[in-house]
C-alpha positions in Angstrom: 0.1 -0.1 -0.1 1.2 3.5 -1.0 1.7 6.4 1.5 -1.4 8.1 -0.6 -3.5 5.3 -0.3 -3.0 5.1 3.7 -3.4 8.5 4.2 -7.5 8.4 3.7 -7.8 5.4 6.3 -5.7 7.3 8.9 -8.2 10.4 8.2 -11.3 8.3 8.5 -10.1 7.2 12.2 -9.2 10.7 13.5 -12.4 11.1 15.0 -12.7 8.1 17.0 -9.1 8.7 18.0 -10.0 12.1 19.1 -12.8 10.8 21.2 -10.7 7.8 22.5 -8.1 10.6 23.5 -10.4 13.2 25.1 -12.2 10.3 26.8 -9.0 9.1 28.4 -7.9 12.6 29.6 -11.5 13.4 30.6 -11.5 10.4 32.8 -8.6 11.3 34.8 -9.5 15.1 34.8 -13.4 15.6 35.0 -14.2 12.5 37.7 -13.7 14.2 40.7 -15.5 17.5 39.1 -18.6 16.4 37.3 -20.2 14.8 40.7 -23.2 15.3 42.8 -20.9 17.3 45.3 -20.2 19.8 42.6 -23.9 20.2 41.8 -24.8 20.6 45.6 -22.1 23.2 46.1 -23.2 25.3 42.9 -27.0 25.0 42.9 -27.7 28.5 43.8 -25.4 29.8 41.0 -27.0 27.4 38.5 -30.2 28.5 39.5 -30.0 32.0 39.3 -28.2 31.7 36.1 -31.5 30.0 34.9 -33.5 32.5 36.0 -31.8 35.3 34.3 -31.0 33.6 31.1 -33.2 30.6 30.6 -32.7 29.9 27.2 -29.1 30.5 27.1 -28.8 28.0 30.0 -30.9 25.3 28.2 -28.4 25.7 25.2 -25.2 25.5 27.4 -26.6 22.6 29.3 -27.7 20.5 26.2 -24.4 21.2 24.5 -22.4 20.1 27.7 -24.4 16.8 27.7 -24.1 16.5 24.3 -20.0 16.5 24.8 -20.2 14.2 27.6 -22.0 11.4 25.8 -19.9 12.1 22.4 -16.7 11.9 24.1 -17.9 9.3 26.6 -17.0 11.6 29.7 -17.9 10.8 33.3 -20.7 12.4 34.5 -23.8 11.6 32.3 -25.6 10.7 35.2 -25.0 13.9 37.0 -25.8 15.8 33.5 -29.5 14.0 33.6 -29.8 14.8 37.2 -29.0 18.4 36.7 -31.5 18.5 33.9 -33.8 17.5 36.3 -33.0 20.0 39.0 -32.7 23.0 36.5 -35.5 22.3 34.4 -38.0 20.0 36.4 -39.0 16.8 35.0 -40.5 18.3 32.0 -38.9 19.8 30.0 -35.9 18.4 31.6 -36.3 15.2 30.5 -36.8 16.2 26.8 -33.6 18.1 27.2 -31.7 15.1 28.6 -33.2 12.5 25.9 -32.3 14.9 23.3 -28.9 15.8 24.0 -28.2 12.3 24.9 -29.5 11.3 21.6 -27.4 13.8 19.6 -24.2 12.9 21.7 -24.8 9.0 20.9 -25.3 9.9 17.0 -22.0 11.8 17.2 -20.1 9.0 18.5 -21.9 6.8 16.3 -20.9 8.4 13.3 -17.4 8.9 14.3 -17.3 4.9 15.0 -18.9 4.1 11.4 -16.9 6.4 9.4 -13.6 5.2 11.1 -14.4 1.6 11.6 -18.1 0.4 11.0 -18.3 0.8 7.3 -15.2 -1.5 6.6 -16.0 -3.8 9.4 -19.8 -4.2 8.3 -18.7 -4.9 4.6 -16.3 -7.7 5.7 -19.0 -9.3 7.5 -21.5 -9.1 5.0 -19.0 -10.8 2.5 -17.9 -13.4 5.3 -18.7 -16.5 5.6 -19.7 -19.3 8.3 -20.3 -18.1 11.9 -19.3 -14.3 11.2 -22.0 -14.3 8.3 -24.8 -15.4 10.3 -24.2 -13.1 13.3 -24.3 -10.3 11.0 -27.5 -11.8 9.4 -29.2 -12.6 12.8 -28.5 -9.0 13.6 -29.7 -7.4 10.6 -32.9 -9.7 10.9 -33.9 -8.3 14.4 -32.0 -4.8 14.5 -35.4 -3.1 15.8 -35.6 -5.4 18.8 -32.0 -5.7 19.5 -31.6 -1.7 19.5 -34.4 -1.3 21.6 -33.0 -4.1 24.1 -29.6 -2.5 24.4 -31.1 0.7 25.7 -33.7 -0.6 27.8 -31.5 -3.0 29.6 -29.8 -1.1 32.6 -27.0 -3.2 32.4 -25.6 -2.3 29.2 -23.3 0.5 29.4 -24.3 3.8 26.9 -21.0 4.0 25.3 -21.2 -0.2 24.2 -24.9 0.6 23.2 -23.6 3.5 21.0 -20.6 1.4 19.5 -21.8 -1.8 18.5 -24.2 -0.7 16.3 -22.1 1.5 14.1 -19.9 -1.6 13.7 -22.6 -3.9 12.3 -24.0 -1.4 9.9 -27.2 0.0 11.5 -28.7 2.4 9.4 -28.3 6.2 11.2 -32.1 6.9 11.4 -32.7 3.3 13.0 -30.1 4.0 15.5 -31.4 7.8 16.3 -35.1 6.7 16.5 -34.3 3.5 18.5 -32.0 5.7 20.8 -34.2 8.5 21.6 -37.5 6.1 22.5 -35.2 3.4 24.0 -33.8 5.7 26.7 -36.9 7.5 27.6 -37.9 5.3 30.5 -34.4 5.6 32.3 -33.8 9.2 31.3 -37.7 10.1 32.9 -36.9 8.3 36.2 -33.3 10.0 36.6 -34.8 12.9 35.7 -37.5 12.8 37.9 -34.8 12.4 40.7 -33.0 15.4 39.8 -36.4 17.4 40.2 -36.5 16.3 43.6 -33.0 17.5 44.3 -33.9 20.6 46.3 -35.3 18.9 49.0 -32.6 16.3 49.0 -30.1 19.1 49.5 -32.3 20.9 52.0 -31.9 17.6 54.2 -28.3 17.2 53.8 -28.6 13.6 51.9 -27.6 12.0 48.8 -29.9 11.0 45.9 -30.9 7.4 45.7 -29.5 6.8 42.2 -30.6 2.8 42.7 -34.1 3.6 42.1 -34.0 2.2 38.7 -33.9 -1.2 40.4 -36.9 -0.9 42.7 -39.5 -3.2 41.7 -42.0 -0.3 40.7 -39.5 1.0 38.4 -37.5 -2.0 37.1 -40.7 -4.5 36.2 -42.2 -2.0 33.8 -38.7 -1.5 32.2 -38.2 -5.3 32.2 -41.8 -5.6 30.6 -40.6 -3.5 27.8 -37.5 -5.3 27.4 -39.6 -8.2 26.9 -41.9 -6.9 24.5 -38.5 -5.8 22.5 -37.8 -9.2 22.5 -40.8 -11.0 21.5 -40.2 -10.8 17.9 -37.0 -12.3 18.3 -38.4 -15.1 20.2 -41.4 -15.6 17.4 -38.9 -15.8 14.6 -36.8 -18.2 16.7 -39.9 -20.5 17.2 -41.1 -20.2 13.9 -37.6 -21.2 12.5 -37.6 -24.5 14.9 -41.2 -25.2 13.4 -40.1 -25.0 9.9 -37.2 -27.3 10.4 
């Protein structure tokens, strides 16, 4: 391969490399700052800024949230709580979901541009197990995309990268992300909306609330609903043998 041919390949990977570098630097420099304590200590200044410049506060907040997600920086949960604290459950949840989706789309595009198209093409032209895995994902894309968003145990950055590496269309990724993160985002935004009382009591918010039965069971129900098409195809496939 000549030097001219190698340059485009390196150039396509630059956004992904930049994300990896910023994520690594951010992990060590921001993890002690994007915390609940920081939000608590600056709550009065944030509320005053919101009251004086509401639209600008919304814009800056969403840009910051997009950056956190796009660069896989620590603090996404704190950002979600902040959205609820500043803007209430609604429209706070809408701001959180929109910003998280946009950030996810950016990292998805960087991964697909740098690695995904090439890898997906190789899987498509491959044989044996690799081809069957790719075909299985393609046949159940909507269900799989909703599942990885709804299951609380799947890390958000994993759910952003994997679809890019298997050739999921952008629109399908964006729609499934926006819809799939609604349950969890609404729960944490509502927790953030109640932070005023938590601050007054000198307590820390219960982020494990999503695992409470009254919250977790409906989410698991949605997971089962998303998985139903996969199960039905599997059953029909066995009957056809």
